[in-house]
C-alpha positions, -999 to +999 in steps of 0.1 A: -048-332+813-020-313+830-037-280+823-071-293+835-056-303+869-043-267+873-077-253+860-060-236+831-088-232+806-076-208+779-050-225+758-039-236+723-020-267+713-002-264+679+019-288+660+016-276+625+050-260+617+036-224+619+046-196+642+017-185+664+008-149+670-017-144+698-042-116+696-073-104+713-102-120+693-123-089+699-100-070+675-083-096+654-097-128+639-079-161+637-062-168+604-034-189+589-008-181+564+022-200+550+045-192+580+022-176+606-009-186+625-030-158+641-048-171+672-075-151+688-085-153+725-113-134+742-099-122+776-134-115+789-147-151+781-156-169+813-158-203+797-127-221+786-112-216+752-092-243+733-075-239+700-060-271+686-042-275+653-024-308+651-015-321+617-007-359+619+005-361+583+032-334+589+064-341+608+072-310+628+102-301+650+082-288+679+048-286+695+037-253+710+014-250+740+000-215+746-016-208+779-035-175+781-042-155+813-075-136+817-082-108+841-096-134+865-061-148+868-048-116+883-047-111+920-036-081+941+000-093+937-002-098+899-001-130+880+022-150+904-004-177+912-012-181+876+024-185+867+028-211+894-001-231+880+015-229+845+048-242+859+030-271+876+011-279+844+043-279+824+061-302+849+032-326+847+032-325+809+070-331+807+066-361+830+035-375+812+053-374+778+086-387+794+108-358+784+144-366+792+163-335+805+196-347+791+183-348+755+150-330+753+143-293+756+112-276+770+115-239+762+092-215+780+085-180+769+063-154+786+047-125+768+026-097+780+003-079+756-006-044+768-037-043+745-054-070+767-055-048+798-082-021+804 
């Protein structure tokens, strides 16, 4: 819901105990091993992409939310507007799930993959 409000349409929600590796689906296919999960996004896709892998029978230490930028998210000034939308969505998410700053962590990492750019 928080991502929908910011019109973030390319994302993955994972709570399966695996480490996600994000790749361009035009070159790498999605797959899953014992420790890693390869997730493929198509940066040229105009419609939204959602990957969800939640295992209710497995207690995991963390949930991972991956928000993927497309070339349409870039402006003359870079990806600043997109990053602001991501920040707003994460703040809404933290509030919706009642994260307590004094005892809960929300760790944010940003990655840039050169292979996604023309």
